[in-house]
N, C-alpha and C positions, 0 to 999 in steps of 0.2 A: 492527434487530438489537440485542440486548442483549449487551454484552460482559461477560465475567467480569472481576472487578476486576484480576486480573493482566494480562490482555490489554489492558485500558484503560490501565493504568499504563505498559506498554511502548510502546503507541501514543503516549501523551503524551510519553514520554521521547524517542522517535524524532522526533516533531514538533519538540520543543524543540531537539534537536541540529541538525536540518536548518534551522530558523529561525536558530539561532546561526551557522550556516555560510552564511548569505546567501540561502537559498531563501525563497520566499513561498508561503504556503498558498493553494491554490485551492479544495480541497474535502476533507472528511473523510468516510469511510465512504460513498463513492459507490456506489449499488446499482443493478443492473439485473437482469433475469431470468437473465442469464448468471452473475452473481456480484457480488462487492463488491471495491472497491479501498480499502484503509485510508486512504491519504493521496495526494493529488494536489498536487504542488508545482511551482514554476517558478523558474528563474533568468532571466537576461537573454535567453537564446535557446533554452532547453530546457524541456520539461515532463517531470517524473518521476512515474511511477506506482509507489507504494511499497506493498509487502506487508510488514507487520511480523509477524515470527514470533518467538516466545519458546520456547526449549527449555532445560531445566535440565541438559542433558547434550549432549556433542558426538557421542554414538554415532550411527551411521548418517548422518553428515554434519551433524549439528546442525540449525539452522534452514534452512540452504541446502538440505540434503537433504530437508527436509520439503515443499518446493515441487515437487510432482510435475509430470510433463508435462501431465496433465489440468488441474491447477490453473493452470499457465502458460497453457494454451489459454483457460481461463475468464477469466483476467486480461487477455489480449489482446483477447477479445471485449468485455469491459467497457471497456477503454481505448478501443477503436474507437467504442463507443457514446458515451463521453464526448466524444470529438473530433467526432462528428457533431452532438451537441447543443451543443457549445461550440467552434465553429471559431475557430482562432487568427488 
């Protein structure tokens, strides 16, 4: 998948922020037929599946409001596929 420059910029910013706060990068742009997860990070005892969303307005809930139920279901399927391929 080719990211537009603004999306790539915000993914890099999110990754940098999470790394600075003690998480370790496991994977970037993990793809399956169900969808893609932008960042997969871990700390000592948790794995975080990160969807990076940029919105230049907070109308309609901003970035949080842009993750629809359908998108959440795709992320869950993708996270499950990651865990099957990479058991902890």
